[in-house]
N, C-alpha and C positions, 0 to 999 in steps of 0.2 A: 509569465512561467506558463502560457499553455493554457490556461484555466478560461473555459469556454461558458458565458454566462447562459443559460438557458430557461424558459418557463416551464419546461415540461418538469424536468428534476436536476438533481446535483450534479455536481463533474463524476462523482463516484459513480453515478448511474451510468454516463456516457462513456465512460472509460471501460464498467464492468461490459457495454453492450457490443463497444468496439473490441473486445478481448474477446469474448463469445464467438462474435463471427469471424475472427482470424481462427481461433483453435477450431471452429467449425471447419473454415475452408481446409484447415491441414488436415483434419480428418478425411474429409470427404476427397480433398484432391489428391493427397497422397498415401491413401489409404493403407493397402499393404504393398506397396510396392516400396516402400521403403524402410529401414531396420529402425528401431525405436531410437537408436542414438542420433540419428539424423533427425528425426521429429522433434527430438528435446533441443537439438539445437536451433531447428527452427524457431520454437518456442520460445527459448530464449533470446531469442534475435529478435523477434517479430512482434509477440504477441505480450510477454512481460514487460519489454520495453514500452509500448503500448501503453499498459496500466498504470507503469510506474512515472510514467512522464507527466508531472503538475503536480503528481503526487506530495508534494513535499509541505503544500499549503491546503492540504485535508486537515481536517478536526476529526480524527478516526473514533468511531464510537462505535457499541459493542455491536448490534447489528449490521456495520459498514464492514467490520473484521469478518465477524461469519461468513457475510456475502464474499469476498474477496478470499476467504480459506476455501469455502463451496466451490466457487467457479477451480479455483487451481485444481484442485481432487478432482471434479468435474473431470479434466483433461489428463491429470497423470494416472486417473485408472482406466480410463480409457486407453491409453498409451500401452501399459500392461495389462490390460485384458480382464480389468476384474469389476464385480461391480458392486452395489453397495450389499447385498444379498449376501457376498462373499464373506462380511464382518472382519475386513482388515482394516486395520487399525490407520489413518492417516501418518501417523510417524514412521511405519513400516514400509509404505510406499513410498514416500519423501527418499528414506534412507537406500532401498533399492535403486532407487531412478536420479538418486543423487542431487535433489531437488532441495532446496531449503524453503520454510515459511513464507508465504510471498509479507504476509502483515508483518512478520519481522523484518525482510527485507524492506520494506516501504517506514517503519520506524527507524532502521539504520538510516536511510533516505534522508531522513526528515531532521534528524541528527546531525549529519553533514551539513545540511543546508543551515542548521543553526548555526552551526561554528562558523561555517562561511561569514555568515550574515554576522556575527561578532568581530568579526576581522575586519569587515567595511568601515570604511572612514564615516565620523557622524554624518556626517551633510550626505551620503548616499539613501535613496527613498527607502530600499527595502529595509534598514536601520532606523531609519527616523519611523518606518508603519511599524516596527517591533517593538521599540521604546515607547511608542504612543498613549497615550493616557487622556481618556477621555474626559472633559470636565462636565460635571451637572449630575442630575440625578438617573439611576438605571432605573428603569420599567417595575413594577411589582411583579414578583415571584420569582422562581427560581431562577438564578441567570445561566443565558447559554455558556456551553461550554466553549472554551475559545482556546485556540491555538496553542499558545505559551502553556496554560495550564495542562495539558497531557501528561502523563507521570513519567512517560521515558524522557522528556524535554525539560523536566522541571529541573535536575541535577545538571545539566549540562546549562542552562540560564544562569545558576547561582554558581558555577564553576565547582560544585560541591562533588566530590565521586558517592555513587552510591551506597550504601549500608549493605552488606552481603545479609546482615542477621537480619534486616529489616526493623531495628529498634531506633 
């Protein structure tokens, strides 16, 4: 899947670092020579693709979601020439640029991946890993958040459609 095991941090940290490097290069090398639409295209093709690669198996926690959104907004704010001091909302900046929230895109990507794995034959390794239930006892304490326990994936796994009323 493109997952790199690192002793220094998680795959999310590595992807964010790569994402920020690409965005810095876009800002540095294409500064004022290029119009915003072209910069946004380069951003979508390179930086966003580099960030999303391998994100299908991330367990997104609240802190990770915040970091992803902050990294995206840092680039978009620079692109339209605003700062945080201008107090412009993230939604309005995304609307101006025609960009979607990166966290929502990653969650959609994860849903697609889950649907793909569910269609696989039962002898395929990704499907076996998804259906695996370990034997024995868990460690004491709160269980770690698992990939399949993420709220946006629960309805896909059971085949139920989410209830819009929330009941």
